[in-house]
C-alpha positions in Angstrom: 55.3 202.1 -23.6 55.0 198.7 -22.1 56.9 195.8 -23.8 55.8 192.2 -23.8 57.8 189.2 -25.2 56.1 186.2 -26.3 57.5 182.6 -27.2 56.3 179.7 -28.8 52.6 179.0 -27.5 52.3 182.8 -26.6 49.6 185.5 -27.4 49.0 188.8 -26.1 46.4 191.4 -27.3 45.6 194.7 -25.6 44.0 198.2 -26.2 46.5 200.1 -24.3 49.8 201.0 -25.8 51.8 197.9 -25.7 54.9 196.9 -28.1 54.7 193.1 -28.6 57.9 191.3 -29.7 59.0 187.8 -30.6 61.9 185.8 -32.4 60.8 183.7 -35.1 62.6 180.8 -36.9 60.3 178.3 -38.8 57.4 179.5 -36.4 54.9 181.9 -37.5 53.4 184.9 -35.9 50.0 186.8 -36.7 49.6 190.2 -35.9 45.9 191.1 -35.8 44.8 194.6 -35.5 41.2 196.4 -35.3 41.9 200.0 -36.5 38.2 201.1 -35.7 38.4 200.1 -32.2 42.5 200.3 -31.7 43.1 197.1 -30.4 45.4 194.2 -31.6 48.0 191.4 -30.5 50.2 188.8 -31.8 50.8 185.1 -31.4 53.3 182.9 -32.0 52.8 179.0 -33.0 54.9 176.0 -33.7 52.7 174.1 -36.0 49.5 174.3 -38.2 47.4 171.7 -36.2 47.7 169.3 -33.2 48.0 165.6 -33.9 48.0 164.4 -30.4 46.9 165.1 -26.9 48.8 168.3 -26.1 47.7 170.6 -23.3 49.4 173.5 -24.6 47.1 174.4 -27.4 48.5 177.6 -28.2 51.3 176.2 -29.8 49.1 175.2 -32.9 47.7 177.5 -35.2 44.4 176.4 -35.4 43.8 177.4 -31.7 46.2 180.1 -31.4 44.5 182.3 -34.2 40.9 181.7 -32.9 42.5 182.2 -29.3 43.9 185.5 -30.3 40.6 186.6 -32.4 38.7 185.8 -29.2 41.3 187.8 -26.8 40.8 190.8 -29.2 37.0 190.7 -29.2 37.0 190.3 -25.6 38.8 193.7 -25.5 36.1 195.1 -27.7 37.5 194.5 -31.5 35.4 193.2 -33.8 36.4 190.1 -36.2 34.9 192.1 -39.3 37.4 194.6 -38.6 40.8 192.9 -38.3 43.8 193.3 -40.4 46.9 191.0 -40.4 50.4 191.0 -40.6 52.3 187.6 -41.0 56.0 186.6 -40.2 58.1 183.7 -39.6 58.3 180.6 -41.6 61.9 180.5 -42.2 63.8 177.4 -43.2 66.3 177.4 -40.3 66.0 173.6 -39.2 67.7 170.6 -41.3 64.3 169.0 -42.1 62.9 172.6 -43.2 65.1 171.7 -46.9 62.3 169.3 -48.0 59.7 171.0 -49.9 56.8 170.0 -47.8 58.2 171.3 -44.7 57.3 172.9 -41.3 57.6 176.4 -42.3 55.8 175.8 -45.8 53.0 173.9 -44.0 52.9 177.1 -41.2 52.8 179.6 -44.1 49.9 178.0 -46.1 47.7 177.1 -42.9 48.1 180.8 -41.9 47.1 182.3 -45.3 44.3 179.8 -45.6 42.9 180.6 -42.0 42.9 184.3 -42.8 41.1 183.8 -46.0 38.6 181.6 -44.6 38.1 184.3 -41.7 37.8 187.2 -44.6 40.7 188.9 -42.6 42.8 190.9 -45.3 46.9 190.6 -45.1 48.4 193.9 -45.5 52.0 192.8 -45.1 54.1 189.7 -44.7 57.8 188.6 -44.2 57.9 184.5 -45.0 60.2 182.5 -45.8 64.1 182.8 -46.3 66.7 181.3 -44.0 67.4 183.8 -41.2 65.4 184.2 -38.2 64.0 187.5 -37.3 62.6 189.8 -34.4 58.9 191.0 -35.0 57.6 193.9 -32.8 54.2 195.2 -33.1 52.1 198.0 -31.5 48.7 197.0 -30.3 47.4 200.3 -30.7 48.5 201.3 -34.2 49.1 197.8 -35.6 52.5 199.1 -37.2 54.9 196.2 -36.9 58.5 196.1 -37.5 60.5 193.0 -38.4 64.0 192.8 -38.2 66.6 189.9 -39.7 68.8 188.5 -37.0 72.0 187.8 -37.5 73.2 184.1 -38.0 75.2 184.1 -34.9 71.8 184.2 -32.9 70.6 181.3 -35.0 71.7 178.6 -32.4 69.5 180.2 -29.4 66.5 180.0 -32.0 67.3 176.2 -32.9 67.8 175.2 -29.4 64.2 176.4 -28.5 62.6 175.2 -31.6 64.2 171.8 -31.4 63.1 171.6 -27.8 59.4 172.3 -28.8 59.4 170.1 -31.7 60.6 167.2 -29.5 57.4 167.1 -27.7 55.0 168.3 -30.3 56.3 166.5 -33.3 56.2 162.8 -32.0 53.7 162.0 -34.5 54.2 164.9 -36.8 53.4 162.8 -40.0 49.4 163.1 -39.6 49.5 166.7 -39.7 52.7 166.7 -42.1 50.5 165.1 -45.0 47.9 167.6 -44.4 50.4 170.3 -44.8 51.4 169.0 -48.2 47.8 169.1 -49.3 47.7 172.9 -48.2 50.7 173.3 -50.0 49.5 172.0 -53.4 46.1 173.7 -52.8 47.7 177.0 -51.9 50.0 176.8 -55.1 46.9 176.1 -57.6 44.8 179.0 -55.9 48.1 181.6 -56.2 48.4 180.4 -60.1 44.7 180.6 -60.9 43.9 183.9 -58.6 47.4 185.5 -57.9 48.9 185.6 -54.2 46.4 187.2 -51.6 49.6 188.9 -50.1 53.0 190.4 -51.3 55.9 189.0 -49.7 56.9 192.5 -48.5 53.4 193.9 -49.1 53.0 197.2 -47.0 56.7 197.7 -46.2 58.0 200.9 -45.7 61.5 202.3 -45.0 62.5 201.8 -41.3 62.8 205.3 -39.9 65.8 204.4 -37.8 67.6 203.5 -41.2 68.3 199.8 -40.0 69.1 198.0 -43.7 67.9 194.8 -41.8 64.6 196.1 -40.6 61.4 196.7 -42.4 58.4 198.4 -41.3 54.7 197.2 -41.8 51.9 200.3 -41.7 
């Protein structure tokens, strides 16, 4: 099976048998799959929305999600068939300690986006303090998330901080919106219950890796 690695701002979709993988810290990756047409893909975004002119639109969730859906549709998938699994949003940066943080804004954005598009979330692994590696099969939609040891945290931080340096020059514009999403999300979860279990849809990893979770 072909293997494709994506990084911040990357996305890949295919109707062939491809294993897409990425490493996440405070970023979020959405895995979308159309089980009827056996096509799917993954993105990896840094922030919910862009707040300044930036040619790298796929670094922002508002564009990365639409771009992934459009890519899947061009490959024969249909939006009303899509199912999602979402990963990341870990508190790995110093500024992530605050409640209205980058990872929380990313988490609530992706939940809000999927709910607005009527795309069900079959599984998630969000939050925590460890970076994770995520792998997804574009044909079956199955995903595997594995916690990485803290010894690999430096490499994740170096990459994310470099991206933040250019993307967060005026981060407070979206940061205030992220706080609004946080409050709205908390109210919705209290009133209706969460639309997604934190480890929803997980199954034992066939390789017996205690750090990994499979999402079918």
